[in-house]
MARMILO-706021 format. One record per residue: residue number from 1; residue in one letter; x, y, z of N, C-alpha, C in turn. Coordinates in Angstrom, 1 decimal, padded with zeros to 4 digits. Layout:
residues N
     i   aa    neast   nnorth      nup   caeast   canorth     caup    ceast   cnorth      cup
   NUM    a        X        Y        Z        X         Y        Z        X        Y        Z
...
This chain:
residues 144
     i   aa    neast   nnorth      nup   caeast   canorth     caup    ceast   cnorth      cup
     1    m   -010.3   -011.1    015.5   -008.8    -010.8    015.6   -009.1   -009.7    015.2
     2    t   -008.0   -009.2    015.9   -007.6    -007.5    015.4   -006.6   -007.4    015.3
     3    y   -006.2   -006.6    014.2   -004.8    -005.9    013.5   -004.5   -004.8    013.8
     4    c   -003.3   -004.5    014.4   -002.8    -003.3    014.6   -003.0   -002.1    013.1
     5    q   -003.3   -001.3    012.8   -003.2    -000.5    011.8   -001.5   -000.3    011.5
     6    r   -001.2    000.0    012.3    000.4     000.6    012.1    001.5   -000.5    011.9
     7    c    001.3   -001.7    012.8    002.4    -002.4    012.4    002.0   -004.0    012.1
     8    g    000.6   -004.0    011.9    000.1    -005.4    011.7   -000.2   -006.5    012.3
     9    c    000.5   -006.3    013.4    000.3    -007.2    014.7   -001.0   -007.6    015.0
    10    d   -001.2   -008.9    015.4   -002.1    -009.4    016.0   -002.4   -008.6    017.4
    11    v   -003.3   -007.8    017.9   -003.3    -007.3    019.2   -004.5   -007.0    019.7
    12    c   -004.6   -006.9    020.8   -005.9    -006.2    021.5   -006.3   -004.6    021.4
    13    k   -005.1   -004.3    021.3   -005.2    -002.6    021.0   -004.2   -002.4    020.3
    14    p   -004.5   -001.3    019.5   -003.2    -000.8    018.4   -001.9   -000.4    019.3
    15    c   -000.9   -000.2    018.7    000.6     000.0    019.3    000.4    001.5    019.1
    16    s    001.2    002.3    020.1    001.1     004.0    020.1    002.5    004.4    019.3
    17    p    002.7    004.2    018.1    004.2     004.6    017.9    003.9    006.2    018.2
    18    k    004.7    007.0    017.2    004.7     008.6    017.1    003.3    008.5    015.6
    19    p    002.8    009.7    015.9    001.8     009.9    014.6    002.7    009.9    013.6
    20    v    002.0    009.1    012.6    002.6     009.1    011.4    001.8    010.4    010.1
    21    n    001.1    010.9    010.7    000.5     011.8    009.9    000.8    013.6    010.4
    22    d    002.3    013.6    010.2    002.9     014.9    010.3    002.9    015.5    009.3
    23    n    002.5    016.9    009.3    002.8     017.5    007.7    004.2    018.3    007.8
    24    k    005.0    017.2    008.6    006.4     018.1    008.0    007.2    016.6    007.5
    25    r    006.4    015.9    007.9    007.1     014.4    006.8    006.7    014.4    005.3
    26    t    008.0    013.9    004.7    007.9     013.4    003.4    007.8    012.0    003.0
    27    v    006.9    011.7    002.2    007.2     010.1    001.8    007.4    010.2    000.3
    28    i    008.4    009.5   -000.1    008.8     009.0   -001.1    008.0    007.8   -001.8
    29    v    007.3    008.0   -003.1    006.7     006.8   -003.4    007.7    005.8   -004.1
    30    a    007.3    004.5   -004.1    008.3     003.2   -004.8    008.8    003.7   -006.3
    31    s    009.8    003.5   -006.6    010.3     003.3   -008.0    009.3    001.8   -008.6
    32    d    009.6    002.4   -010.1    009.2     001.1   -010.9    009.9   -000.2   -010.5
    33    d    011.1    000.3   -010.5    012.0    -001.0   -010.4    012.0   -001.8   -008.7
    34    e    011.6   -000.9   -007.9    011.3    -001.6   -006.6    009.8   -002.3   -007.1
    35    l    009.0   -001.9   -007.3    007.5    -002.5   -007.5    007.2   -003.7   -008.3
    36    l    008.2   -003.8   -009.4    008.6    -004.8   -010.3    009.1   -006.0   -009.6
    37    r    010.0   -006.1   -008.6    010.4    -007.0   -007.9    009.5   -007.8   -007.6
    38    r    009.8   -009.2   -007.2    008.9    -010.3   -007.1    008.7   -010.3   -005.4
    39    s    010.0   -010.3   -004.8    009.7    -010.2   -003.4    009.3   -009.2   -002.7
    40    h    009.1   -007.9   -003.7    008.4    -007.0   -003.2    007.0   -007.0   -003.4
    41    f    006.5   -007.3   -004.3    005.1    -008.0   -005.0    004.7   -008.9   -003.5
    42    q    005.4   -010.0   -003.4    004.9    -010.9   -002.4    005.0   -010.0   -001.1
    43    r    005.9   -009.5   -000.8    005.7    -008.9    000.7    004.4   -007.7    000.7
    44    l    004.5   -007.5   -000.4    002.8    -006.2   -000.2    001.9   -006.8   -000.1
    45    a    001.6   -008.0   -000.9    000.2    -009.0   -001.0    000.6   -009.4    000.6
    46    t    001.4   -009.9    001.3    001.5    -010.4    002.5    001.0   -009.3    003.6
    47    a    001.4   -008.1    003.2    000.8    -007.0    004.2   -000.2   -006.6    003.9
    48    t   -000.9   -006.3    002.7   -002.4    -006.5    002.5   -003.3   -007.2    003.2
    49    r   -002.8   -008.3    003.2   -004.1    -009.6    003.8   -003.7   -009.6    005.0
    50    s   -002.5   -009.5    005.5   -002.7    -009.0    007.2   -003.2   -007.8    007.6
    51    l   -003.6   -006.7    006.7   -004.8    -005.8    007.2   -005.9   -006.6    007.8
    52    g   -006.3   -007.7    007.3   -007.7    -008.3    007.8   -009.0   -007.6    007.2
    53    m   -008.7   -006.8    006.1   -009.8    -006.4    005.6   -010.3   -007.1    004.2
    54    s   -011.4   -006.8    003.9   -012.3    -007.2    002.4   -011.6   -006.6    001.4
    55    r   -011.7   -007.1    000.4   -011.1    -006.4   -000.9   -011.9   -005.2   -001.4
    56    r   -013.0   -005.1   -000.9   -013.8    -003.7   -001.0   -013.6   -002.9    000.2
    57    e   -012.8   -003.2    001.1   -012.6    -002.3    002.4   -011.3   -001.4    002.1
    58    i   -010.3   -002.7    001.3   -008.9    -001.9    000.6   -008.8   -000.5    000.2
    59    p   -009.8   -000.6   -000.8   -009.5     000.7   -001.3   -009.9    001.9   -000.8
    60    n   -011.0    001.8    000.4   -011.2     002.7    001.1   -010.3    003.3    002.1
    61    w   -009.4    002.1    002.2   -008.5     002.4    003.4   -007.1    003.1    002.6
    62    i   -007.2    002.8    001.6   -006.0     003.4    000.9   -006.2    004.9    000.1
    63    a   -007.6    005.4    000.1   -007.9     006.6    000.2   -008.0    007.3    000.9
    64    d   -008.7    007.2    002.3   -008.2     007.5    003.3   -007.0    007.8    004.0
    65    t   -006.1    007.0    003.7   -004.6     006.8    004.4   -004.2    008.4    003.3
    66    i   -004.1    007.8    002.2   -003.5     008.9    001.1   -004.4    010.3    001.2
    67    y   -005.5    010.3    001.2   -006.3     011.6    001.2   -006.1    012.1    002.3
    68    g   -006.1    011.6    003.5   -005.9     012.1    005.0   -004.4    012.6    005.1
    69    f   -003.5    012.1    004.4   -002.1     012.5    004.9   -001.9    014.2    004.7
    70    r   -001.5    014.7    005.4   -000.8     016.0    005.1    000.5    016.5    004.9
    71    g    001.3    015.4    005.0    002.8     015.9    004.4    002.9    015.9    003.2
    72    k    004.1    015.9    002.8    004.8     015.8    001.1    004.4    014.3    000.6
    73    i    004.3    014.3   -000.7    004.3     012.9   -001.1    005.0    013.5   -002.7
    74    t    006.1    012.6   -002.7    007.2     012.8   -003.9    007.6    011.5   -004.8
    75    w    007.7    011.7   -005.8    008.8     010.8   -006.6    010.0    010.5   -005.9
    76    p    010.8    009.7   -006.5    012.1     009.4   -005.8    012.9    010.7   -006.5
    77    g    013.0    011.2   -007.2    013.9     012.3   -007.7    013.2    013.5   -007.0
    78    g    012.1    013.6   -006.2    011.9     014.9   -005.5    010.5    015.6   -006.3
    79    k    010.1    015.1   -007.2    009.0     015.9   -007.7    007.6    015.8   -007.2
    80    p    007.0    016.4   -007.0    005.6     015.9   -006.5    004.8    014.9   -006.9
    81    f    004.4    014.0   -006.3    003.3     013.1   -006.6    002.0    013.2   -006.3
    82    d    001.1    013.5   -007.0   -000.2     014.0   -006.8   -001.1    012.9   -007.4
    83    v   -002.0    012.6   -006.3   -003.2     011.6   -006.3   -004.7    012.3   -006.4
    84    d   -005.2    012.2   -007.6   -006.4     012.8   -007.8   -007.3    012.2   -007.0
    85    d   -008.8    012.5   -007.3   -009.8     012.2   -006.5   -010.3    011.1   -006.9
    86    e   -010.0    010.8   -008.5   -010.3     009.4   -009.0   -009.4    008.3   -009.4
    87    d   -008.2    008.8   -009.0   -007.1     008.0   -009.3   -007.2    006.6   -008.9
    88    i   -007.6    006.5   -007.9   -007.8     005.0   -007.2   -008.6    004.2   -007.7
    89    d   -009.7    004.5   -008.3   -010.7     003.9   -009.0   -009.9    003.7   -010.3
    90    a   -009.7    004.7   -010.7   -008.9     004.5   -012.2   -008.2    003.3   -012.3
    91    a   -007.0    003.3   -011.1   -006.1     002.3   -011.4   -006.6    000.9   -011.3
    92    f   -007.7    001.1   -010.4   -008.4    -000.5   -010.7   -009.4   -000.9   -011.7
    93    n   -009.3   -000.2   -012.6   -010.3    -000.2   -013.9   -011.4    000.2   -013.5
    94    d   -011.9    000.9   -012.5   -013.4     001.6   -012.1   -014.2    000.0   -011.7
    95    d   -013.3   -001.2   -011.4   -014.1    -002.3   -011.1   -014.4   -002.3   -009.6
    96    g   -015.8   -002.0   -009.2   -016.1    -001.9   -008.1   -016.1   -002.9   -007.1
    97    s   -015.8   -004.2   -007.8   -016.0    -005.6   -006.8   -014.6   -005.8   -006.3
    98    f   -013.4   -004.9   -007.2   -012.0    -005.0   -006.9   -011.7   -006.4   -006.7
    99    r   -011.7   -007.3   -007.4   -011.7    -008.6   -007.8   -010.1   -009.0   -007.3
   100    w   -009.4   -007.9   -008.5   -008.0    -008.1   -008.8   -007.4   -008.3   -007.4
   101    l   -008.0   -007.6   -006.4   -007.2    -007.4   -004.9   -007.1   -009.1   -004.4
   102    s   -008.4   -009.8   -004.5   -008.3    -011.2   -004.0   -007.2   -012.0   -004.7
   103    g   -006.6   -011.8   -006.2   -006.1    -012.6   -006.6   -004.4   -011.9   -006.4
   104    f   -004.6   -010.9   -006.0   -003.1    -010.3   -005.6   -002.8   -010.7   -004.2
   105    m   -003.9   -010.9   -003.4   -003.8    -011.4   -002.0   -003.3   -012.7   -001.8
   106    y   -003.4   -013.6   -003.1   -003.3    -014.9   -003.3   -001.8   -015.0   -003.1
   107    f   -000.8   -014.1   -003.6    000.1    -013.9   -003.5    001.0   -014.1   -002.1
   108    d    000.2   -013.9   -001.2    000.4    -014.2    000.2    001.4   -015.5    000.3
   109    d    000.7   -016.8    000.0    000.9    -018.0    000.1    001.7   -018.6   -001.0
   110    v    001.8   -017.8   -001.9    002.0    -018.4   -003.5    003.4   -017.8   -004.2
   111    d    004.3   -018.3   -004.3    005.7    -017.5   -004.8    005.3   -017.0   -006.1
   112    p    005.1   -015.9   -006.4    005.0    -015.7   -007.9    006.3   -016.0   -008.9
   113    k    005.5   -016.5   -010.1    006.7    -017.1   -010.9    007.1   -016.0   -011.8
   114    q    006.6   -015.0   -012.0    007.2    -013.9   -012.8    007.1   -012.7   -012.3
   115    a    007.9   -011.6   -012.5    007.6    -010.5   -012.0    006.3   -009.5   -012.3
   116    p    005.8   -008.9   -011.6    004.4    -008.0   -011.6    004.7   -007.4   -013.3
   117    q    003.5   -007.5   -014.0    003.2    -006.9   -015.2    003.1   -005.4   -015.0
   118    r    003.9   -004.5   -016.1    003.9    -003.0   -015.9    002.6   -002.6   -015.6
   119    r    001.6   -003.1   -016.5    000.3    -002.4   -016.6   -000.6   -002.3   -015.1
   120    i    000.1   -003.1   -013.8   -000.5    -003.1   -012.7    000.3   -002.2   -011.7
   121    l    001.2   -001.5   -012.0    002.2    -000.8   -011.5    001.6    000.5   -010.3
   122    t    000.3    001.1   -011.4   -000.1     002.4   -010.2   -000.9    001.4   -009.3
   123    r   -001.8    000.4   -009.4   -002.3    -000.2   -008.2   -001.1   -000.6   -007.6
   124    l   -000.2   -001.2   -007.5    000.8    -001.8   -006.7    001.1   -000.3   -006.0
   125    r    001.5    000.5   -006.9    002.2     002.0   -006.1    001.3    002.7   -005.0
   126    l    000.0    002.5   -005.2   -001.0     003.3   -004.6   -001.1    002.4   -003.3
   127    i   -001.0    001.3   -003.3   -001.3     000.0   -002.3    000.3    000.5   -001.2
   128    d    001.4    000.2   -002.0    002.6     001.0   -001.4    002.7    002.2   -000.7
   129    l    002.3    002.8   -001.3    002.2     004.3   -000.4    001.1    004.4    000.5
   130    a    000.2    003.7    000.6   -000.5     003.7    001.8    000.0    003.2    002.9
   131    f    000.8    002.0    002.4    001.6     001.6    003.7    002.8    002.4    004.1
   132    r    003.2    003.2    003.0    004.6     004.1    003.3    004.4    005.1    004.3
   133    i    002.8    005.5    004.1    002.3     006.7    005.1    001.9    006.1    006.3
   134    s    001.0    004.8    006.3    000.5     004.5    007.6    001.3    003.6    008.5
   135    n    002.1    003.1    007.8    003.0     002.2    008.6    004.8    002.3    008.0
   136    p    005.5    002.9    008.2    006.7     003.4    007.7    007.4    001.9    007.7
   137    v    007.3    001.7    009.5    008.4     000.4    009.7    008.0   -000.9    008.8
   138    r    006.7   -001.3    008.6    006.1    -002.0    007.8    006.5   -001.9    006.4
   139    a    006.5   -000.6    006.0    007.0    -000.5    004.5    008.3   -000.6    004.1
   140    g    009.3   -000.2    005.1    010.8    -000.6    005.0    011.0   -002.0    004.9
   141    f    009.9   -002.8    005.8    010.2    -004.2    005.7    009.6   -005.0    004.3
   142    i    008.9   -004.2    003.4    008.4    -004.8    002.4    009.3   -004.3    001.4
   143    a    009.8   -002.9    001.5    010.8    -002.8    000.4    012.3   -003.3    000.4
   144    k    012.8   -004.2    001.6    013.9    -004.5    001.7    014.5   -005.6    000.6
């Protein structure tokens, strides 16, 4: 099965909306309050699972998406948001197996009983940011 990288739909070939890697584009990262909502957490898990990637491929997708973006990334207040070379590995505690992602994607089908813990905010923010860059439409659905 092939999934469109932009909209997540099951397709034979990707859709062709306007390029999302515009150097004039500004992407605003999610606030802590957004990321700590159970609904946001579950929609993010659903979107991540729909990528159809293994848990080891997802961090590569995050890195390729964020580091390849040429526009501006800011905090909600307008301050620049910087992602260093090792931030993605550090967010996942340098666990090369990325087992946490398997558990996270489990919430695609299961309603979380509590809000996500603050200690995983960085992970959620990076995943969410990758969707905001690669697929703004889907990111809007995740954040609603």
